[in-house]
C-alpha positions as a Markdown table, in Angstrom:
| # | Residue | x | y | z |
|---|---|---|---|---|
| 1 | Met | 83.2 | 3.2 | 190.2 |
| 2 | Ser | 80.5 | 3.7 | 187.6 |
| 3 | Leu | 80.9 | 1.7 | 184.4 |
| 4 | Lys | 79.8 | 4.8 | 182.5 |
| 5 | Gln | 83.0 | 6.7 | 183.5 |
| 6 | Thr | 86.1 | 6.5 | 181.4 |
| 7 | Ile | 88.5 | 4.3 | 183.2 |
| 8 | Thr | 92.2 | 4.9 | 182.9 |
| 9 | Met | 95.3 | 2.8 | 183.4 |
| 10 | Gly | 95.8 | 4.6 | 186.7 |
| 11 | Asp | 92.3 | 3.4 | 187.8 |
| 12 | Ile | 93.2 | -0.2 | 186.9 |
| 13 | Ala | 96.5 | 0.2 | 188.9 |
| 14 | Ala | 94.6 | 1.5 | 192.0 |
| 15 | Leu | 92.0 | -1.3 | 191.8 |
| 16 | Ala | 94.6 | -4.0 | 191.3 |
| 17 | Lys | 96.9 | -2.4 | 193.9 |
| 18 | Val | 99.9 | -2.4 | 191.6 |
| 19 | Ser | 101.9 | 0.3 | 189.8 |
| 20 | Lys | 100.9 | 1.7 | 186.4 |
| 21 | Pro | 104.1 | 0.3 | 184.8 |
| 22 | Thr | 103.0 | -3.2 | 186.1 |
| 23 | Val | 99.5 | -2.7 | 184.5 |
| 24 | Ser | 101.1 | -1.6 | 181.2 |
| 25 | Arg | 103.4 | -4.7 | 181.2 |
| 26 | Ala | 100.5 | -7.0 | 182.1 |
| 27 | Leu | 98.3 | -5.7 | 179.4 |
| 28 | Asn | 101.1 | -6.1 | 176.9 |
| 29 | Asp | 101.8 | -9.7 | 178.0 |
| 30 | Ser | 105.3 | -8.9 | 179.3 |
| 31 | Pro | 107.3 | -11.8 | 180.7 |
| 32 | Leu | 108.4 | -9.4 | 183.5 |
| 33 | Val | 105.0 | -9.7 | 185.2 |
| 34 | Asn | 104.3 | -13.0 | 187.0 |
| 35 | Pro | 101.3 | -15.0 | 185.8 |
| 36 | Glu | 99.2 | -14.5 | 188.9 |
| 37 | Thr | 99.6 | -10.7 | 188.8 |
| 38 | Lys | 99.0 | -10.6 | 185.1 |
| 39 | Lys | 95.8 | -12.7 | 185.5 |
| 40 | His | 94.6 | -10.4 | 188.3 |
| 41 | Val | 95.2 | -7.2 | 186.2 |
| 42 | Leu | 93.5 | -8.6 | 183.1 |
| 43 | Ser | 90.5 | -9.7 | 185.1 |
| 44 | Ile | 90.0 | -6.2 | 186.5 |
| 45 | Ala | 90.6 | -4.6 | 183.1 |
| 46 | Arg | 87.9 | -6.8 | 181.6 |
| 47 | Gln | 85.5 | -6.2 | 184.5 |
| 48 | Tyr | 85.7 | -2.4 | 183.9 |
| 49 | Gly | 85.8 | -2.6 | 180.1 |
| 50 | Tyr | 89.3 | -1.2 | 179.8 |
| 51 | Ala | 91.0 | -1.7 | 176.4 |
| 52 | Val | 94.5 | -0.7 | 175.3 |
| 53 | Asn | 94.5 | 2.0 | 172.6 |
| 54 | Arg | 97.0 | 0.3 | 170.3 |
| 55 | Asn | 97.1 | 3.1 | 167.8 |
| 56 | Ala | 98.2 | 5.6 | 170.5 |
| 57 | Gln | 100.6 | 2.9 | 171.8 |
| 58 | Lys | 102.2 | 2.5 | 168.4 |
| 59 | Leu | 102.8 | 6.3 | 168.2 |
| 60 | Arg | 104.9 | 6.2 | 171.4 |
| 61 | His | 107.2 | 3.4 | 170.1 |
| 62 | Lys | 109.6 | 3.2 | 167.2 |
| 63 | Asn | 107.9 | 0.2 | 165.6 |
| 64 | Thr | 104.2 | 0.0 | 164.6 |
| 65 | Asp | 104.0 | -3.8 | 165.2 |
| 66 | Thr | 102.2 | -4.0 | 161.8 |
| 67 | Ile | 103.4 | -6.0 | 158.8 |
| 68 | Gly | 102.2 | -5.3 | 155.3 |
| 69 | Val | 101.3 | -8.4 | 153.2 |
| 70 | Ser | 101.3 | -8.0 | 149.4 |
| 71 | Ile | 99.6 | -10.7 | 147.3 |
| 72 | Asp | 100.5 | -11.3 | 143.7 |
| 73 | Phe | 97.1 | -10.2 | 142.5 |
| 74 | Gly | 98.3 | -9.8 | 138.9 |
| 75 | Ser | 98.6 | -13.6 | 138.5 |
| 76 | His | 94.9 | -14.0 | 139.2 |
| 77 | Arg | 92.0 | -13.4 | 136.8 |
| 78 | Glu | 90.8 | -9.8 | 137.2 |
| 79 | Asn | 92.6 | -9.7 | 140.6 |
| 80 | His | 90.2 | -12.3 | 142.0 |
| 81 | Ile | 91.9 | -14.8 | 144.2 |
| 82 | Ser | 90.5 | -18.2 | 143.0 |
| 83 | Asp | 93.3 | -20.5 | 144.0 |
| 84 | Pro | 92.8 | -21.5 | 147.7 |
| 85 | Phe | 96.5 | -22.1 | 148.3 |
| 86 | Ile | 97.3 | -18.4 | 148.5 |
| 87 | Leu | 94.6 | -18.0 | 151.1 |
| 88 | Glu | 96.0 | -20.9 | 153.0 |
| 89 | Leu | 99.5 | -19.3 | 152.9 |
| 90 | Leu | 98.0 | -16.0 | 154.0 |
| 91 | Ala | 96.4 | -17.8 | 157.0 |
| 92 | Gly | 99.8 | -19.3 | 157.9 |
| 93 | Val | 101.4 | -15.9 | 157.8 |
| 94 | Ser | 98.5 | -14.4 | 159.8 |
| 95 | Glu | 98.8 | -17.0 | 162.5 |
| 96 | Ala | 102.6 | -16.6 | 162.8 |
| 97 | Leu | 102.2 | -12.8 | 163.1 |
| 98 | Gly | 99.5 | -13.2 | 165.7 |
| 99 | Asn | 101.7 | -15.4 | 167.8 |
| 100 | Leu | 104.1 | -12.4 | 167.9 |
| 101 | Asn | 101.4 | -9.8 | 168.6 |
| 102 | Gln | 101.9 | -8.3 | 165.2 |
| 103 | Asp | 99.0 | -6.8 | 163.1 |
| 104 | Leu | 98.6 | -7.6 | 159.4 |
| 105 | Leu | 97.9 | -5.0 | 156.8 |
| 106 | Leu | 96.7 | -6.5 | 153.5 |
| 107 | Cys | 97.8 | -4.2 | 150.7 |
| 108 | Ala | 95.2 | -3.5 | 148.0 |
| 109 | Pro | 95.9 | -4.5 | 144.4 |
| 110 | Arg | 96.5 | -0.9 | 143.3 |
| 111 | His | 99.0 | -0.4 | 146.1 |
| 112 | Asn | 101.3 | -3.1 | 144.9 |
| 113 | Asp | 103.9 | -0.9 | 143.2 |
| 114 | Thr | 107.2 | 0.5 | 144.6 |
| 115 | Asp | 106.0 | 4.0 | 145.3 |
| 116 | Ser | 102.8 | 3.0 | 147.1 |
| 117 | Leu | 104.5 | 0.4 | 149.2 |
| 118 | Tyr | 107.4 | 2.7 | 150.1 |
| 119 | His | 104.9 | 5.3 | 151.1 |
| 120 | Ile | 103.2 | 2.9 | 153.5 |
| 121 | Tyr | 106.6 | 2.1 | 155.0 |
| 122 | Ser | 107.9 | 5.7 | 155.2 |
| 123 | Ser | 104.6 | 6.9 | 156.7 |
| 124 | Arg | 104.9 | 4.2 | 159.4 |
| 125 | Gly | 102.0 | 2.3 | 158.1 |
| 126 | Ala | 104.0 | -0.9 | 158.4 |
| 127 | Asp | 107.4 | -2.0 | 159.7 |
| 128 | Gly | 108.1 | -4.3 | 156.8 |
| 129 | Phe | 106.4 | -6.4 | 154.1 |
| 130 | Ile | 105.8 | -10.0 | 153.2 |
| 131 | Phe | 105.2 | -10.6 | 149.5 |
| 132 | Leu | 103.2 | -13.7 | 148.7 |
| 133 | Gly | 104.3 | -14.8 | 145.3 |
| 134 | Gln | 106.9 | -13.3 | 142.9 |
| 135 | Gly | 104.9 | -13.8 | 139.7 |
| 136 | His | 105.8 | -11.3 | 137.0 |
| 137 | Arg | 106.8 | -8.6 | 139.5 |
| 138 | Met | 110.5 | -9.5 | 139.7 |
| 139 | Asp | 111.5 | -6.1 | 138.4 |
| 140 | Met | 109.3 | -4.4 | 141.0 |
| 141 | Leu | 110.8 | -6.5 | 143.8 |
| 142 | Asp | 114.4 | -5.6 | 142.6 |
| 143 | Glu | 113.4 | -1.9 | 142.6 |
| 144 | Phe | 111.8 | -2.1 | 146.0 |
| 145 | Ala | 114.9 | -3.8 | 147.4 |
| 146 | Ser | 116.9 | -0.7 | 146.4 |
| 147 | Thr | 114.7 | 1.5 | 148.7 |
| 148 | Gly | 116.1 | -0.3 | 151.8 |
| 149 | Ala | 112.6 | -1.2 | 153.1 |
| 150 | Pro | 112.6 | -4.5 | 154.9 |
| 151 | Phe | 110.8 | -7.4 | 153.3 |
| 152 | Val | 110.8 | -11.1 | 152.5 |
| 153 | Val | 109.2 | -12.9 | 149.5 |
| 154 | Trp | 107.4 | -16.3 | 149.1 |
| 155 | Gly | 108.7 | -17.6 | 145.8 |
| 156 | Ala | 111.7 | -19.4 | 144.3 |
| 157 | Pro | 115.1 | -18.6 | 145.9 |
| 158 | Thr | 117.8 | -17.8 | 143.3 |
| 159 | Lys | 121.4 | -16.7 | 143.6 |
| 160 | Asn | 120.8 | -13.4 | 141.9 |
| 161 | Thr | 118.1 | -11.8 | 144.2 |
| 162 | Asp | 119.1 | -9.0 | 146.6 |
| 163 | Tyr | 116.4 | -9.9 | 149.1 |
| 164 | Cys | 115.4 | -12.9 | 151.3 |
| 165 | Val | 113.2 | -15.5 | 149.6 |
| 166 | Val | 111.3 | -18.4 | 151.3 |
| 167 | Gly | 109.9 | -21.1 | 149.1 |
| 168 | Ser | 109.4 | -24.9 | 148.9 |
| 169 | Asp | 111.6 | -27.3 | 147.0 |
| 170 | Asn | 109.8 | -27.1 | 143.7 |
| 171 | Leu | 112.4 | -29.0 | 141.8 |
| 172 | Ala | 112.1 | -32.0 | 144.2 |
| 173 | Gly | 108.3 | -31.7 | 143.9 |
| 174 | Gly | 108.4 | -32.1 | 140.2 |
| 175 | Gln | 110.9 | -34.9 | 140.4 |
| 176 | Met | 108.6 | -36.8 | 142.8 |
| 177 | Ala | 105.7 | -36.5 | 140.5 |
| 178 | Gly | 107.7 | -37.7 | 137.6 |
| 179 | Arg | 109.0 | -40.7 | 139.4 |
| 180 | Tyr | 105.5 | -41.5 | 140.5 |
| 181 | Phe | 104.3 | -41.5 | 136.8 |
| 182 | Leu | 107.3 | -43.6 | 135.7 |
| 183 | Glu | 106.6 | -46.2 | 138.4 |
| 184 | Arg | 103.2 | -46.6 | 136.9 |
| 185 | Gly | 104.5 | -47.1 | 133.4 |
| 186 | Arg | 103.3 | -43.8 | 132.1 |
| 187 | Arg | 105.1 | -42.5 | 129.0 |
| 188 | Asn | 103.2 | -39.5 | 127.7 |
| 189 | Phe | 103.6 | -36.6 | 130.2 |
| 190 | Leu | 101.8 | -33.3 | 130.2 |
| 191 | Phe | 102.6 | -30.3 | 132.5 |
| 192 | Ile | 100.0 | -27.6 | 133.1 |
| 193 | Gly | 101.2 | -24.2 | 134.2 |
| 194 | Asp | 102.9 | -20.9 | 133.3 |
| 195 | Ile | 106.6 | -21.6 | 133.5 |
| 196 | Ser | 107.5 | -17.9 | 133.3 |
| 197 | His | 106.7 | -18.0 | 137.0 |
| 198 | Ser | 109.9 | -19.1 | 138.8 |
| 199 | Glu | 108.1 | -21.5 | 141.2 |
| 200 | Ile | 106.2 | -23.2 | 138.4 |
| 201 | Tyr | 109.3 | -23.4 | 136.2 |
| 202 | Trp | 111.2 | -25.4 | 138.8 |
| 203 | Arg | 108.2 | -27.8 | 139.1 |
| 204 | Tyr | 108.4 | -28.4 | 135.4 |
| 205 | Lys | 112.2 | -28.7 | 135.5 |
| 206 | Gly | 111.9 | -31.3 | 138.2 |
| 207 | Leu | 109.5 | -33.3 | 136.0 |
| 208 | Gln | 111.8 | -33.0 | 133.1 |
| 209 | Gln | 114.8 | -34.1 | 135.1 |
| 210 | Ala | 113.0 | -37.2 | 136.3 |
| 211 | Val | 112.3 | -38.1 | 132.7 |
| 212 | Glu | 115.9 | -37.5 | 131.7 |
| 213 | Glu | 117.3 | -39.5 | 134.6 |
| 214 | Ser | 115.1 | -42.5 | 133.9 |
| 215 | Gly | 116.3 | -42.9 | 130.3 |
| 216 | Ala | 112.8 | -44.1 | 129.4 |
| 217 | Pro | 111.2 | -43.1 | 126.1 |
| 218 | Val | 108.9 | -40.5 | 127.5 |
| 219 | Ala | 107.2 | -37.6 | 125.7 |
| 220 | Leu | 106.9 | -34.4 | 127.7 |
| 221 | Asn | 104.5 | -31.6 | 126.6 |
| 222 | His | 103.5 | -28.4 | 128.3 |
| 223 | Ile | 100.4 | -26.2 | 128.4 |
| 224 | Ala | 100.8 | -22.5 | 129.3 |
| 225 | Leu | 98.0 | -20.6 | 131.2 |
| 226 | Asn | 97.0 | -17.0 | 131.3 |
| 227 | Asn | 96.2 | -16.9 | 135.0 |
| 228 | Phe | 95.7 | -19.0 | 138.1 |
| 229 | Ser | 92.0 | -19.6 | 137.7 |
| 230 | Tyr | 90.1 | -22.9 | 137.3 |
| 231 | Glu | 88.6 | -21.6 | 134.1 |
| 232 | Ser | 92.0 | -20.9 | 132.6 |
| 233 | Ala | 93.2 | -24.4 | 133.3 |
| 234 | Phe | 90.0 | -26.0 | 131.9 |
| 235 | Asp | 89.9 | -23.9 | 128.7 |
| 236 | Ala | 93.6 | -24.4 | 128.0 |
| 237 | Ala | 93.5 | -28.1 | 128.6 |
| 238 | Asp | 90.4 | -28.4 | 126.4 |
| 239 | Gly | 92.1 | -26.7 | 123.6 |
| 240 | Tyr | 95.1 | -28.9 | 123.9 |
| 241 | Leu | 93.2 | -32.1 | 123.9 |
| 242 | Asn | 91.3 | -30.9 | 120.8 |
| 243 | Thr | 94.5 | -30.5 | 118.8 |
| 244 | Ala | 97.0 | -32.9 | 120.3 |
| 245 | Asp | 98.2 | -35.8 | 118.2 |
| 246 | Ser | 98.0 | -38.2 | 121.3 |
| 247 | Arg | 96.3 | -38.1 | 124.7 |
| 248 | Pro | 98.6 | -37.8 | 127.7 |
| 249 | Asp | 98.6 | -40.6 | 130.2 |
| 250 | Ala | 100.1 | -38.6 | 133.0 |
| 251 | Val | 99.4 | -34.9 | 134.0 |
| 252 | Leu | 101.3 | -32.8 | 136.5 |
| 253 | Ala | 99.3 | -29.6 | 137.3 |
| 254 | Tyr | 100.9 | -26.6 | 138.9 |
| 255 | Ser | 98.1 | -26.5 | 141.5 |
| 256 | Asp | 95.3 | -28.7 | 142.8 |
| 257 | Thr | 92.8 | -26.3 | 141.3 |
| 258 | Ala | 94.2 | -26.9 | 137.8 |
| 259 | Ala | 94.3 | -30.7 | 138.6 |
| 260 | Met | 90.6 | -30.6 | 139.4 |
| 261 | Ala | 89.8 | -28.7 | 136.2 |
| 262 | Phe | 91.7 | -31.4 | 134.1 |
| 263 | Ile | 90.0 | -34.3 | 135.9 |
| 264 | Arg | 86.6 | -32.7 | 135.2 |
| 265 | Leu | 87.6 | -32.3 | 131.5 |
| 266 | Leu | 88.6 | -35.9 | 131.3 |
| 267 | Ala | 85.3 | -37.0 | 132.8 |
| 268 | Asp | 83.4 | -35.0 | 130.2 |
| 269 | Arg | 85.3 | -36.9 | 127.6 |
| 270 | Gly | 84.5 | -40.3 | 129.1 |
| 271 | Leu | 88.0 | -40.9 | 130.4 |
| 272 | Lys | 88.8 | -42.2 | 133.9 |
| 273 | Val | 91.4 | -41.2 | 136.4 |
| 274 | Pro | 93.7 | -42.9 | 137.1 |
| 275 | Glu | 92.8 | -45.8 | 134.8 |
| 276 | Asp | 93.3 | -43.8 | 131.6 |
| 277 | Val | 95.3 | -40.8 | 133.0 |
| 278 | Ser | 97.3 | -40.4 | 136.2 |
| 279 | Val | 97.0 | -36.8 | 137.6 |
| 280 | Val | 99.1 | -35.1 | 140.3 |
| 281 | Gly | 98.3 | -31.7 | 141.7 |
| 282 | Tyr | 100.3 | -29.3 | 143.8 |
| 283 | Asn | 99.9 | -27.6 | 147.2 |
| 284 | Asp | 97.6 | -30.1 | 148.9 |
| 285 | Ile | 94.8 | -27.7 | 149.6 |
| 286 | Pro | 92.1 | -29.0 | 152.0 |
| 287 | Ala | 89.7 | -29.8 | 149.1 |
| 288 | Ala | 92.2 | -32.1 | 147.4 |
| 289 | Ser | 91.5 | -34.9 | 149.9 |
| 290 | Tyr | 87.7 | -34.6 | 149.5 |
| 291 | Phe | 87.5 | -34.2 | 145.7 |
| 292 | Ser | 86.3 | -37.3 | 143.8 |
| 293 | Pro | 88.6 | -38.9 | 143.1 |
| 294 | Arg | 90.9 | -37.8 | 145.9 |
| 295 | Ile | 93.8 | -36.0 | 144.4 |
| 296 | Thr | 97.4 | -37.2 | 144.6 |
| 297 | Thr | 99.4 | -34.0 | 145.2 |
| 298 | Val | 102.7 | -32.4 | 146.3 |
| 299 | Arg | 102.2 | -30.9 | 149.7 |
| 300 | Gln | 103.6 | -27.5 | 150.8 |
| 301 | Asp | 103.3 | -26.9 | 154.5 |
| 302 | Thr | 101.6 | -23.5 | 154.7 |
| 303 | Tyr | 102.0 | -23.3 | 158.5 |
| 304 | Gln | 105.7 | -23.9 | 158.3 |
| 305 | Ala | 106.0 | -21.5 | 155.4 |
| 306 | Gly | 104.2 | -18.7 | 157.2 |
| 307 | Lys | 106.3 | -19.2 | 160.3 |
| 308 | Leu | 109.5 | -19.1 | 158.3 |
| 309 | Leu | 108.5 | -16.0 | 156.4 |
| 310 | Val | 107.6 | -14.1 | 159.6 |
| 311 | Ser | 110.8 | -15.4 | 161.3 |
| 312 | Lys | 113.0 | -14.2 | 158.5 |
| 313 | Leu | 111.3 | -10.7 | 158.4 |
| 314 | Met | 111.7 | -10.4 | 162.2 |
| 315 | Gln | 115.4 | -11.1 | 161.8 |
| 316 | Ile | 115.7 | -8.3 | 159.2 |
| 317 | Leu | 113.8 | -5.9 | 161.5 |
| 318 | Asp | 116.4 | -6.8 | 164.2 |
| 319 | Asn | 119.2 | -5.7 | 161.7 |
| 320 | Glu | 120.2 | -9.2 | 160.9 |
| 321 | Asn | 120.8 | -10.5 | 157.4 |
| 322 | Pro | 119.0 | -13.9 | 157.1 |
| 323 | Lys | 119.6 | -16.2 | 154.2 |
| 324 | Ser | 116.8 | -17.4 | 151.9 |
| 325 | Gly | 115.2 | -20.6 | 153.1 |
| 326 | Thr | 113.5 | -23.6 | 151.6 |
| 327 | Ile | 110.8 | -25.9 | 153.1 |
| 328 | Lys | 110.4 | -29.5 | 152.1 |
| 329 | Thr | 107.8 | -30.9 | 149.8 |
| 330 | Glu | 106.1 | -34.3 | 150.1 |
| 331 | Leu | 104.2 | -36.4 | 147.7 |
| 332 | Ile | 100.8 | -37.3 | 149.1 |
| 333 | Val | 99.5 | -40.4 | 147.2 |
| 334 | Arg | 95.7 | -40.7 | 147.0 |
| 335 | Asp | 93.4 | -41.9 | 144.2 |
| 336 | Thr | 94.6 | -40.2 | 141.1 |
């Protein structure tokens, strides 16, 4: 057979000396086909340049095998994703979807409203959605839940939401950081982050609880940020230090990126970490262990998070009603 001819599934079946249904199952990695046959069929398909037309295949089935992913672009400066954690989380979701042979459709910033997302769903652009971050779009998520479209959210689970939320134990993360500071005799705490975000609020609340439970005479202050960028953290912290009555000796930042900004600011002012100020970040992005000094941080397992988000959504697509889930956090002690 000439390689220039268009080869069909029937041709592959004849060459492999199996039926067309067997070829179809082998190409779709069905467990109904034994490994030897599957390997034989795939070898012939590759030899003759045959590829499955997945778009045509999707049209023949009820599901599209595509999941829409919506990032909380509004929490980032000018929609630019500058915090690596969200990209790590996206990678975790992508890997988990890939393991299930699902495609990923990344929704554009201007398509992150109820009407646009529901149009994607109703026009069979996606079987369901994963929202990475609640941010300030809680009202939109409540509205989208009323449409009946299947979705899960990475954020902070609460008793009042009508949808499935997966998140880390932010309260415990804040508590661990607070106890770490107390063990080192720190008494002037500063939290950096926008606590109008549910996830960040519970990190602050955990820090606050650690202080209250200790009974120690500790001051706790807070810096609000406009967005998730390095620049926002640096500028806000600079303004705070310029006007504060006293310098903090312990800082919990909502992210590793914000921790890096504060450490840089302290260095510019001739202060040392951790000698003068203890700093704890959040997320344990890859750069945290290579930054100088290496950042002590609260780890969130993005691989586990992605796997759980995808698992919960698949349950919803199977007409189940999964409960919200929480992954553990862990304090990673390094140099700061």
